[in-house]
C-alpha positions as CSV (number, residue, x, y, z in Angstrom):
1,M,-9.5,-1.7,6.4
2,K,-13.0,-0.3,6.3
3,K,-12.4,2.0,9.4
4,Y,-9.2,3.4,7.8
5,A,-11.1,4.4,4.6
6,Q,-13.9,5.9,6.6
7,A,-11.4,7.9,8.6
8,G,-9.9,9.3,5.4
9,I,-6.5,7.7,5.8
10,P,-5.0,8.3,2.4
11,Y,-3.0,5.0,2.1
12,Y,-3.3,1.5,3.6
13,L,-0.3,-0.7,3.0
14,I,-0.2,-4.5,3.5
15,V,3.2,-6.2,3.4
16,N,3.0,-10.0,2.9
17,P,6.4,-11.6,3.6
18,I,5.1,-15.1,2.9
19,E,4.1,-14.3,-0.7
20,G,6.7,-11.5,-1.2
21,K,4.1,-8.9,-2.1
22,C,3.0,-5.4,-1.1
23,L,-0.5,-4.2,-1.6
24,L,-1.2,-0.5,-1.4
25,Y,-4.7,0.8,-1.2
26,S,-5.4,4.5,-1.9
27,L,-8.2,7.0,-2.7
28,P,-10.5,6.4,0.2
29,S,-14.2,6.9,-0.5
30,G,-16.7,6.1,2.2
31,A,-15.9,2.6,3.6
32,H,-13.7,1.5,0.7
33,Y,-10.5,2.4,-1.2
34,R,-11.0,3.1,-4.9
35,A,-7.5,2.2,-6.1
36,S,-5.0,-0.5,-5.3
37,L,-1.5,-1.4,-6.4
38,E,0.2,-4.7,-6.0
39,A,4.0,-5.0,-6.2
40,D,6.4,-7.9,-5.7
41,F,9.3,-7.4,-3.3
42,G,12.1,-5.7,-5.2
43,E,9.7,-3.4,-7.1
44,P,9.2,0.2,-6.0
45,V,5.9,1.2,-4.5
46,P,5.0,4.8,-5.3
47,I,3.1,6.7,-2.6
48,G,1.5,9.9,-3.8
49,A,0.4,13.1,-2.1
50,P,0.6,14.1,0.7
51,I,3.6,11.7,1.3
52,D,5.2,11.9,-2.2
53,A,7.7,9.1,-1.7
54,T,8.6,5.7,-3.1
55,L,8.9,2.7,-0.9
56,D,12.0,0.7,-1.7
57,T,11.2,-2.9,-1.2
58,T,14.6,-4.4,-2.2
59,A,15.5,-5.0,1.4
60,L,12.3,-7.0,2.1
61,Y,12.6,-10.7,2.1
62,T,10.2,-13.7,2.2
63,Y,10.0,-16.4,4.8
């Protein structure tokens, strides 16, 4: 994840099908992301600028 933040990648999304959670990191600053959002499967995950979309997680399932 460090390399993504250093490269200025605006969002880093981790989807965990075992726990049924999504973790979205945002606001890269140096080698870290300053913000994070955790959502359970079934909850929307808002992704801001420059993408400006909402990830629908209702179709995701655990195993």
